[in-house]
N, CA, C, O and the ligand as a Tripos MOL2 file, in Angstrom:
@<TRIPOS>MOLECULE
protein
  245   243    62     0     0
PROTEIN
NO_CHARGES

@<TRIPOS>ATOM
      1 N          94.6720  146.4130  133.9730 N.3       1 MET1
      2 CA         95.6330  147.5610  134.4920 C.3       1 MET1
      3 C          95.9550  147.1900  135.9380 C.2       1 MET1
      4 O          96.9210  147.8180  136.3710 O.2       1 MET1
      5 N          95.4360  146.3930  136.7400 N.am      2 ILE2
      6 CA         95.6410  146.1610  138.0430 C.3       2 ILE2
      7 C          97.0140  145.6370  138.2060 C.2       2 ILE2
      8 O          97.6230  145.8480  139.2550 O.2       2 ILE2
      9 N          97.6070  144.8800  137.1060 N.am      3 ALA3
     10 CA         98.8000  144.2350  137.3520 C.3       3 ALA3
     11 C          99.8620  145.4230  137.3610 C.2       3 ALA3
     12 O         100.8920  145.1950  137.9960 O.2       3 ALA3
     13 N          99.7640  146.4500  136.8430 N.am      4 ILE4
     14 CA        100.7210  147.5730  136.6400 C.3       4 ILE4
     15 C         101.0410  148.0430  138.2870 C.2       4 ILE4
     16 O         102.1360  148.4430  138.6810 O.2       4 ILE4
     17 N          99.9090  147.9010  139.0630 N.am      5 ALA5
     18 CA        100.0530  148.5630  140.3080 C.3       5 ALA5
     19 C         100.9550  147.5930  141.0910 C.2       5 ALA5
     20 O         101.5890  148.0680  142.0330 O.2       5 ALA5
     21 N         101.0750  146.3750  140.8250 N.am      6 CYS6
     22 CA        101.8870  145.3350  141.4050 C.3       6 CYS6
     23 C         103.0830  145.0940  140.7860 C.2       6 CYS6
     24 O         102.8940  144.6060  139.6720 O.2       6 CYS6
     25 N         104.2200  145.2380  141.0550 N.am      7 GLN7
     26 CA        105.5080  145.1110  140.5810 C.3       7 GLN7
     27 C         106.3540  144.0840  141.2560 C.2       7 GLN7
     28 O         107.5530  143.9550  141.0070 O.2       7 GLN7
     29 N         105.5920  143.2390  142.2550 N.am      8 HIS8
     30 CA        106.4140  142.2220  143.0330 C.3       8 HIS8
     31 C         106.7470  141.1040  142.1920 C.2       8 HIS8
     32 O         106.0730  140.8910  141.1840 O.2       8 HIS8
     33 N         107.7730  140.3270  142.5220 N.am      9 GLU9
     34 CA        108.1730  139.2530  141.6140 C.3       9 GLU9
     35 C         107.4870  137.9770  142.4420 C.2       9 GLU9
     36 O         107.0890  137.0500  141.7380 O.2       9 GLU9
     37 N         107.3470  137.8800  143.6450 N.am     10 ASP10
     38 CA        107.0270  136.6340  144.3640 C.3      10 ASP10
     39 C         105.4970  136.3490  144.1270 C.2      10 ASP10
     40 O         104.6970  136.9120  144.8750 O.2      10 ASP10
     41 N         105.0650  135.5640  143.2000 N.am     11 ALA11
     42 CA        103.7510  135.1520  142.9130 C.3      11 ALA11
     43 C         103.5770  133.6940  142.9260 C.2      11 ALA11
     44 O         104.5010  132.9500  142.5950 O.2      11 ALA11
     45 N         102.3410  133.2230  143.3230 N.am     12 LYS12
     46 CA        102.0950  131.8560  143.3010 C.3      12 LYS12
     47 C         100.9050  131.5060  142.3360 C.2      12 LYS12
     48 O         100.1140  132.3970  142.0260 O.2      12 LYS12
     49 N         100.7720  130.3250  141.8910 N.am     13 LYS13
     50 CA         99.5910  130.1180  141.0130 C.3      13 LYS13
     51 C          98.3740  130.1680  141.7380 C.2      13 LYS13
     52 O          98.3020  129.8510  142.9260 O.2      13 LYS13
     53 N          97.2930  130.6070  140.9670 N.am     14 HIS14
     54 CA         96.0600  131.0060  141.7510 C.3      14 HIS14
     55 C          94.9150  130.3910  140.8000 C.2      14 HIS14
     56 O          94.0420  131.1890  140.4580 O.2      14 HIS14
     57 N          94.8260  129.2180  140.3850 N.am     15 GLY15
     58 CA         93.8330  128.6830  139.4170 C.3      15 GLY15
     59 C          93.9370  129.3600  138.0910 C.2      15 GLY15
     60 O          94.9520  129.9230  137.6830 O.2      15 GLY15
     61 N          92.8080  129.2600  137.4520 N.am     16 LYS16
     62 CA         92.7850  129.8360  136.0700 C.3      16 LYS16
     63 C          91.5940  130.6130  135.7100 C.2      16 LYS16
     64 O          90.5090  130.3980  136.2520 O.2      16 LYS16
     65 N          91.7670  131.5240  134.7980 N.am     17 SER17
     66 CA         90.8430  132.3760  134.5430 C.3      17 SER17
     67 C          89.7220  131.8400  133.3260 C.2      17 SER17
     68 O          90.0090  130.8880  132.6000 O.2      17 SER17
     69 N          88.6390  132.4560  133.2300 N.am     18 ARG18
     70 CA         87.5650  131.9010  132.3430 C.3      18 ARG18
     71 C          88.1590  131.4990  130.9920 C.2      18 ARG18
     72 O          87.7470  130.4910  130.4160 O.2      18 ARG18
     73 N          89.0590  132.2230  130.5110 N.am     19 LYS19
     74 CA         89.8190  132.0710  129.3040 C.3      19 LYS19
     75 C          90.7220  130.7000  129.3630 C.2      19 LYS19
     76 O          91.0130  130.0970  128.3300 O.2      19 LYS19
     77 N          91.0950  130.3070  130.5340 N.am     20 GLY20
     78 CA         91.8800  129.2010  130.6640 C.3      20 GLY20
     79 C          93.3040  129.6470  130.9960 C.2      20 GLY20
     80 O          94.1890  128.8240  131.2280 O.2      20 GLY20
     81 N          93.5010  130.9360  131.0150 N.am     21 ASP21
     82 CA         94.8430  131.3830  131.0570 C.3      21 ASP21
     83 C          95.2880  131.3560  132.7670 C.2      21 ASP21
     84 O          94.5240  131.6470  133.6870 O.2      21 ASP21
     85 N          96.6090  130.9610  132.8900 N.am     22 GLN22
     86 CA         97.1380  130.7820  134.3010 C.3      22 GLN22
     87 C          96.9990  131.9090  135.0640 C.2      22 GLN22
     88 O          97.4950  132.9620  134.6630 O.2      22 GLN22
     89 N          96.3530  131.8510  136.1860 N.am     23 CYS23
     90 CA         96.3100  133.0870  137.1900 C.3      23 CYS23
     91 C          97.3650  133.0110  138.1560 C.2      23 CYS23
     92 O          97.8360  131.9300  138.5100 O.2      23 CYS23
     93 N          97.7600  134.1310  138.6020 N.am     24 TRP24
     94 CA         98.8660  134.2100  139.7000 C.3      24 TRP24
     95 C          98.3380  135.2420  140.8170 C.2      24 TRP24
     96 O          97.6420  136.2240  140.5580 O.2      24 TRP24
     97 N          98.7270  134.9100  141.9500 N.am     25 LYS25
     98 CA         98.4830  135.9080  143.0850 C.3      25 LYS25
     99 C          99.7450  136.1740  143.8760 C.2      25 LYS25
    100 O         100.4980  135.3200  144.3440 O.2      25 LYS25
    101 N          99.8480  137.3710  143.9450 N.am     26 CYS26
    102 CA        100.9940  138.2620  144.5960 C.3      26 CYS26
    103 C         101.2140  137.7410  145.9970 C.2      26 CYS26
    104 O         100.2740  137.8970  146.7760 O.2      26 CYS26
    105 N         102.2720  137.1650  146.4250 N.am     27 ARG27
    106 CA        102.3390  136.7950  147.9500 C.3      27 ARG27
    107 C         102.5630  137.9310  148.7040 C.2      27 ARG27
    108 O         102.2920  137.8100  149.8980 O.2      27 ARG27
    109 N         103.0610  139.2000  148.2680 N.am     28 THR28
    110 CA        103.3420  140.2640  148.9870 C.3      28 THR28
    111 C         101.9520  141.2490  149.3180 C.2      28 THR28
    112 O         101.5940  141.5540  150.4550 O.2      28 THR28
    113 N         101.3090  141.6390  148.1250 N.am     29 CYS29
    114 CA         99.9940  142.2410  148.2360 C.3      29 CYS29
    115 C          98.8720  141.8630  147.9400 C.2      29 CYS29
    116 O          97.9100  142.6310  147.9820 O.2      29 CYS29
    117 N          98.7640  140.4630  147.5430 N.am     30 GLY30
    118 CA         97.6090  139.8220  147.2080 C.3      30 GLY30
    119 C          96.8950  139.9810  145.7680 C.2      30 GLY30
    120 O          95.8430  139.4370  145.4320 O.2      30 GLY30
    121 N          97.6380  140.7820  145.0490 N.am     31 THR31
    122 CA         97.0000  141.1510  143.7340 C.3      31 THR31
    123 C          96.9180  139.8360  142.7860 C.2      31 THR31
    124 O          97.8480  139.0310  142.7380 O.2      31 THR31
    125 N          95.8510  139.7050  142.1180 N.am     32 THR32
    126 CA         95.7820  138.4710  141.3680 C.3      32 THR32
    127 C          95.8220  139.0300  139.8580 C.2      32 THR32
    128 O          95.3440  140.1280  139.5740 O.2      32 THR32
    129 N          96.4680  138.1290  138.8570 N.am     33 PHE33
    130 CA         96.4540  138.5530  137.6170 C.3      33 PHE33
    131 C          96.9640  137.3920  136.7310 C.2      33 PHE33
    132 O          97.6080  136.4690  137.2280 O.2      33 PHE33
    133 N          96.6790  137.4450  135.4580 N.am     34 THR34
    134 CA         96.9060  136.3790  134.5490 C.3      34 THR34
    135 C          98.3890  136.3070  134.0720 C.2      34 THR34
    136 O          99.0640  137.2150  134.5570 O.2      34 THR34
    137 N          99.0040  135.5440  133.3250 N.am     35 SER35
    138 CA        100.2760  135.3740  132.8850 C.3      35 SER35
    139 C         100.2010  136.3520  131.7360 C.2      35 SER35
    140 O         101.2450  136.9710  131.5320 O.2      35 SER35
    141 N          99.2870  136.5880  131.0300 N.am     36 ASP36
    142 CA         99.2150  137.5570  130.0060 C.3      36 ASP36
    143 C          99.4830  139.0450  130.4070 C.2      36 ASP36
    144 O         100.0480  139.8210  129.6360 O.2      36 ASP36
    145 N          99.0790  139.3790  131.5650 N.am     37 HIS37
    146 CA         99.3670  140.5340  132.2230 C.3      37 HIS37
    147 C         100.6560  140.7640  132.7440 C.2      37 HIS37
    148 O         101.0160  141.8790  133.1200 O.2      37 HIS37
    149 N         101.3940  139.7230  132.7850 N.am     38 ARG38
    150 CA        102.9250  139.7160  133.3030 C.3      38 ARG38
    151 C         103.8370  140.4420  132.2890 C.2      38 ARG38
    152 O         104.7660  141.1770  132.6210 O.2      38 ARG38
    153 N         103.4260  140.1180  130.8300 N.am     39 ARG39
    154 CA        104.4560  140.5500  129.7830 C.3      39 ARG39
    155 C         104.3620  141.9620  129.6570 C.2      39 ARG39
    156 O         105.4140  142.5850  129.5140 O.2      39 ARG39
    157 N         102.9900  142.7370  129.6940 N.am     40 PRO40
    158 CA        103.2110  144.1620  129.6800 C.3      40 PRO40
    159 C         103.8010  144.7830  130.7080 C.2      40 PRO40
    160 O         104.3050  145.9020  130.6190 O.2      40 PRO40
    161 N         103.7690  144.0430  131.8060 N.am     41 LEU41
    162 CA        104.4630  144.6750  133.0060 C.3      41 LEU41
    163 C         105.8640  144.8070  132.7270 C.2      41 LEU41
    164 O         106.4520  145.8480  133.0190 O.2      41 LEU41
    165 N         106.5150  143.7220  132.1220 N.am     42 ALA42
    166 CA        107.8490  143.7140  131.8080 C.3      42 ALA42
    167 C         108.2160  144.7780  130.6860 C.2      42 ALA42
    168 O         109.2820  145.3930  130.6650 O.2      42 ALA42
    169 N         107.3100  144.8970  129.8600 N.am     43 ASP43
    170 CA        107.5820  146.0060  128.8170 C.3      43 ASP43
    171 C         107.6310  147.3260  129.6000 C.2      43 ASP43
    172 O         108.4920  148.1780  129.3790 O.2      43 ASP43
    173 N         106.7790  147.4420  130.4200 N.am     44 MET44
    174 CA        106.6400  148.7480  131.1460 C.3      44 MET44
    175 C         107.9360  148.9860  131.9100 C.2      44 MET44
    176 O         108.3800  150.1290  132.0140 O.2      44 MET44
    177 N         108.5450  147.9500  132.4410 N.am     45 ARG45
    178 CA        109.8480  148.3100  133.2090 C.3      45 ARG45
    179 C         110.8290  148.9280  132.2110 C.2      45 ARG45
    180 O         111.4900  149.9240  132.5020 O.2      45 ARG45
    181 N         110.9100  148.2800  130.9620 N.am     46 ILE46
    182 CA        111.9230  148.7450  130.0120 C.3      46 ILE46
    183 C         111.6480  150.2200  129.6260 C.2      46 ILE46
    184 O         112.5270  151.0760  129.5180 O.2      46 ILE46
    185 N         110.2750  150.4210  129.4240 N.am     47 ASP47
    186 CA        109.9360  151.8320  129.0950 C.3      47 ASP47
    187 C         110.4290  152.7760  130.1640 C.2      47 ASP47
    188 O         110.9200  153.8580  129.8430 O.2      47 ASP47
    189 N         110.3090  152.3830  131.4980 N.am     48 LEU48
    190 CA        110.4890  153.2520  132.5430 C.3      48 LEU48
    191 C         112.0830  153.3880  132.6200 C.2      48 LEU48
    192 O         112.5600  154.4550  133.0060 O.2      48 LEU48
    193 N         112.8200  152.4410  132.2980 N.am     49 ASP49
    194 CA        114.1550  152.4060  132.3760 C.3      49 ASP49
    195 C         114.7230  153.4710  131.2240 C.2      49 ASP49
    196 O         115.6200  154.2790  131.4610 O.2      49 ASP49
    197 N         114.1470  153.3580  130.1190 N.am     50 ASN50
    198 CA        114.4490  154.2470  128.9950 C.3      50 ASN50
    199 C         114.0040  155.7260  129.3930 C.2      50 ASN50
    200 O         114.7490  156.6620  129.1060 O.2      50 ASN50
    201 N         112.8960  155.9250  129.9970 N.am     51 ALA51
    202 CA        112.3890  157.1250  130.3780 C.3      51 ALA51
    203 C         113.2560  157.8550  131.4710 C.2      51 ALA51
    204 O         113.4510  159.0700  131.4960 O.2      51 ALA51
    205 N         113.7980  156.8410  132.4640 N.am     52 ALA52
    206 CA        114.9160  157.4610  133.2320 C.3      52 ALA52
    207 C         116.1380  157.9300  132.6670 C.2      52 ALA52
    208 O         116.6590  158.9800  133.0450 O.2      52 ALA52
    209 N         116.6850  157.1030  131.6590 N.am     53 THR53
    210 CA        117.7090  157.4890  130.8410 C.3      53 THR53
    211 C         117.5220  158.8810  130.3340 C.2      53 THR53
    212 O         118.2630  159.8160  130.6350 O.2      53 THR53
    213 N         116.4330  158.9640  129.5050 N.am     54 VAL54
    214 CA        116.1510  160.3910  128.7770 C.3      54 VAL54
    215 C         116.0930  161.4790  129.8160 C.2      54 VAL54
    216 O         116.5680  162.5890  129.5760 O.2      54 VAL54
    217 N         115.5310  161.1900  130.9480 N.am     55 LEU55
    218 CA        115.5150  162.1990  132.0320 C.3      55 LEU55
    219 C         116.8340  162.6530  132.6910 C.2      55 LEU55
    220 O         117.0460  163.7360  133.2370 O.2      55 LEU55
    221 N         117.6640  161.6330  132.5350 N.am     56 GLY56
    222 CA        118.9830  161.9460  133.0970 C.3      56 GLY56
    223 C         119.7930  162.6280  131.9910 C.2      56 GLY56
    224 O         120.6570  163.4180  132.3720 O.2      56 GLY56
    225 N         119.6450  162.4450  130.7420 N.am     57 VAL57
    226 CA        120.2170  163.1780  129.6250 C.3      57 VAL57
    227 C         119.8310  164.6240  129.7170 C.2      57 VAL57
    228 O         120.6700  165.5230  129.6640 O.2      57 VAL57
    229 N         118.4380  164.8470  129.8670 N.am     58 LEU58
    230 CA        117.7990  166.0760  129.9700 C.3      58 LEU58
    231 C         118.4210  166.9690  131.0050 C.2      58 LEU58
    232 O         118.6010  168.1710  130.8070 O.2      58 LEU58
    233 N         118.7530  166.3300  132.1470 N.am     59 ARG59
    234 CA        119.2350  166.8670  133.2790 C.3      59 ARG59
    235 C         120.6120  167.4930  133.1610 C.2      59 ARG59
    236 O         120.9760  168.4770  133.8060 O.2      59 ARG59
    237 N         121.3080  166.8600  132.3190 N.am     60 ASN60
    238 CA        122.6640  167.1370  132.0350 C.3      60 ASN60
    239 C         122.7560  168.3080  130.9590 C.2      60 ASN60
    240 O         123.8400  168.8630  130.7800 O.2      60 ASN60
    241 N         121.7560  168.6430  130.3250 N.am     61 LEU61
    242 CA        121.7850  169.6400  129.2050 C.3      61 LEU61
    243 C         121.7520  171.1740  129.8780 C.2      61 LEU61
    244 O         121.7680  172.1680  129.1510 O.2      61 LEU61
    245 ZN        102.2450  142.4910  144.7240 Zn       62 ZN62
@<TRIPOS>BOND
     1     1     2 1
     2     2     3 1
     3     3     4 2
     4     3     5 am
     5     5     6 1
     6     6     7 1
     7     7     8 2
     8     7     9 am
     9     9    10 1
    10    10    11 1
    11    11    12 2
    12    11    13 am
    13    13    14 1
    14    14    15 1
    15    15    16 2
    16    15    17 am
    17    17    18 1
    18    18    19 1
    19    19    20 2
    20    19    21 am
    21    21    22 1
    22    22    23 1
    23    23    24 2
    24    23    25 am
    25    25    26 1
    26    26    27 1
    27    27    28 2
    28    27    29 am
    29    29    30 1
    30    30    31 1
    31    31    32 2
    32    31    33 am
    33    33    34 1
    34    34    35 1
    35    35    36 2
    36    35    37 am
    37    37    38 1
    38    38    39 1
    39    39    40 2
    40    39    41 am
    41    41    42 1
    42    42    43 1
    43    43    44 2
    44    43    45 am
    45    45    46 1
    46    46    47 1
    47    47    48 2
    48    47    49 am
    49    49    50 1
    50    50    51 1
    51    51    52 2
    52    51    53 am
    53    53    54 1
    54    54    55 1
    55    55    56 2
    56    55    57 am
    57    57    58 1
    58    58    59 1
    59    59    60 2
    60    59    61 am
    61    61    62 1
    62    62    63 1
    63    63    64 2
    64    63    65 am
    65    65    66 1
    66    66    67 1
    67    67    68 2
    68    67    69 am
    69    69    70 1
    70    70    71 1
    71    71    72 2
    72    71    73 am
    73    73    74 1
    74    74    75 1
    75    75    76 2
    76    75    77 am
    77    77    78 1
    78    78    79 1
    79    79    80 2
    80    79    81 am
    81    81    82 1
    82    82    83 1
    83    83    84 2
    84    83    85 am
    85    85    86 1
    86    86    87 1
    87    87    88 2
    88    87    89 am
    89    89    90 1
    90    90    91 1
    91    91    92 2
    92    91    93 am
    93    93    94 1
    94    94    95 1
    95    95    96 2
    96    95    97 am
    97    97    98 1
    98    98    99 1
    99    99   100 2
   100    99   101 am
   101   101   102 1
   102   102   103 1
   103   103   104 2
   104   103   105 am
   105   105   106 1
   106   106   107 1
   107   107   108 2
   108   107   109 am
   109   109   110 1
   110   110   111 1
   111   111   112 2
   112   111   113 am
   113   113   114 1
   114   114   115 1
   115   115   116 2
   116   115   117 am
   117   117   118 1
   118   118   119 1
   119   119   120 2
   120   119   121 am
   121   121   122 1
   122   122   123 1
   123   123   124 2
   124   123   125 am
   125   125   126 1
   126   126   127 1
   127   127   128 2
   128   127   129 am
   129   129   130 1
   130   130   131 1
   131   131   132 2
   132   131   133 am
   133   133   134 1
   134   134   135 1
   135   135   136 2
   136   135   137 am
   137   137   138 1
   138   138   139 1
   139   139   140 2
   140   139   141 am
   141   141   142 1
   142   142   143 1
   143   143   144 2
   144   143   145 am
   145   145   146 1
   146   146   147 1
   147   147   148 2
   148   147   149 am
   149   149   150 1
   150   150   151 1
   151   151   152 2
   152   151   153 am
   153   153   154 1
   154   154   155 1
   155   155   156 2
   156   155   157 am
   157   157   158 1
   158   158   159 1
   159   159   160 2
   160   159   161 am
   161   161   162 1
   162   162   163 1
   163   163   164 2
   164   163   165 am
   165   165   166 1
   166   166   167 1
   167   167   168 2
   168   167   169 am
   169   169   170 1
   170   170   171 1
   171   171   172 2
   172   171   173 am
   173   173   174 1
   174   174   175 1
   175   175   176 2
   176   175   177 am
   177   177   178 1
   178   178   179 1
   179   179   180 2
   180   179   181 am
   181   181   182 1
   182   182   183 1
   183   183   184 2
   184   183   185 am
   185   185   186 1
   186   186   187 1
   187   187   188 2
   188   187   189 am
   189   189   190 1
   190   190   191 1
   191   191   192 2
   192   191   193 am
   193   193   194 1
   194   194   195 1
   195   195   196 2
   196   195   197 am
   197   197   198 1
   198   198   199 1
   199   199   200 2
   200   199   201 am
   201   201   202 1
   202   202   203 1
   203   203   204 2
   204   203   205 am
   205   205   206 1
   206   206   207 1
   207   207   208 2
   208   207   209 am
   209   209   210 1
   210   210   211 1
   211   211   212 2
   212   211   213 am
   213   213   214 1
   214   214   215 1
   215   215   216 2
   216   215   217 am
   217   217   218 1
   218   218   219 1
   219   219   220 2
   220   219   221 am
   221   221   222 1
   222   222   223 1
   223   223   224 2
   224   223   225 am
   225   225   226 1
   226   226   227 1
   227   227   228 2
   228   227   229 am
   229   229   230 1
   230   230   231 1
   231   231   232 2
   232   231   233 am
   233   233   234 1
   234   234   235 1
   235   235   236 2
   236   235   237 am
   237   237   238 1
   238   238   239 1
   239   239   240 2
   240   239   241 am
   241   241   242 1
   242   242   243 1
   243   243   244 2
@<TRIPOS>SUBSTRUCTURE
     1 MET1         2 RESIDUE 1 A MET
     2 ILE2         6 RESIDUE 1 A ILE
     3 ALA3        10 RESIDUE 1 A ALA
     4 ILE4        14 RESIDUE 1 A ILE
     5 ALA5        18 RESIDUE 1 A ALA
     6 CYS6        22 RESIDUE 1 A CYS
     7 GLN7        26 RESIDUE 1 A GLN
     8 HIS8        30 RESIDUE 1 A HIS
     9 GLU9        34 RESIDUE 1 A GLU
    10 ASP10       38 RESIDUE 1 A ASP
    11 ALA11       42 RESIDUE 1 A ALA
    12 LYS12       46 RESIDUE 1 A LYS
    13 LYS13       50 RESIDUE 1 A LYS
    14 HIS14       54 RESIDUE 1 A HIS
    15 GLY15       58 RESIDUE 1 A GLY
    16 LYS16       62 RESIDUE 1 A LYS
    17 SER17       66 RESIDUE 1 A SER
    18 ARG18       70 RESIDUE 1 A ARG
    19 LYS19       74 RESIDUE 1 A LYS
    20 GLY20       78 RESIDUE 1 A GLY
    21 ASP21       82 RESIDUE 1 A ASP
    22 GLN22       86 RESIDUE 1 A GLN
    23 CYS23       90 RESIDUE 1 A CYS
    24 TRP24       94 RESIDUE 1 A TRP
    25 LYS25       98 RESIDUE 1 A LYS
    26 CYS26      102 RESIDUE 1 A CYS
    27 ARG27      106 RESIDUE 1 A ARG
    28 THR28      110 RESIDUE 1 A THR
    29 CYS29      114 RESIDUE 1 A CYS
    30 GLY30      118 RESIDUE 1 A GLY
    31 THR31      122 RESIDUE 1 A THR
    32 THR32      126 RESIDUE 1 A THR
    33 PHE33      130 RESIDUE 1 A PHE
    34 THR34      134 RESIDUE 1 A THR
    35 SER35      138 RESIDUE 1 A SER
    36 ASP36      142 RESIDUE 1 A ASP
    37 HIS37      146 RESIDUE 1 A HIS
    38 ARG38      150 RESIDUE 1 A ARG
    39 ARG39      154 RESIDUE 1 A ARG
    40 PRO40      158 RESIDUE 1 A PRO
    41 LEU41      162 RESIDUE 1 A LEU
    42 ALA42      166 RESIDUE 1 A ALA
    43 ASP43      170 RESIDUE 1 A ASP
    44 MET44      174 RESIDUE 1 A MET
    45 ARG45      178 RESIDUE 1 A ARG
    46 ILE46      182 RESIDUE 1 A ILE
    47 ASP47      186 RESIDUE 1 A ASP
    48 LEU48      190 RESIDUE 1 A LEU
    49 ASP49      194 RESIDUE 1 A ASP
    50 ASN50      198 RESIDUE 1 A ASN
    51 ALA51      202 RESIDUE 1 A ALA
    52 ALA52      206 RESIDUE 1 A ALA
    53 THR53      210 RESIDUE 1 A THR
    54 VAL54      214 RESIDUE 1 A VAL
    55 LEU55      218 RESIDUE 1 A LEU
    56 GLY56      222 RESIDUE 1 A GLY
    57 VAL57      226 RESIDUE 1 A VAL
    58 LEU58      230 RESIDUE 1 A LEU
    59 ARG59      234 RESIDUE 1 A ARG
    60 ASN60      238 RESIDUE 1 A ASN
    61 LEU61      242 RESIDUE 1 A LEU
    62 ZN62       245 GROUP 0 **** ****
């Protein structure tokens, strides 16, 4: 869940996890995460966009 707190795009490779997944470290805030955590983050952004659209519709009612 740490990755969700970091939405920076600028990350560099940071070794590998025990599972062998590529690890990344954010250059901006120093948060480390694996590439597997990167995809849920992208999904989360879509959900947030959808949520914002819904809220916009509700405001217009
Ligand atoms: Zn960050």
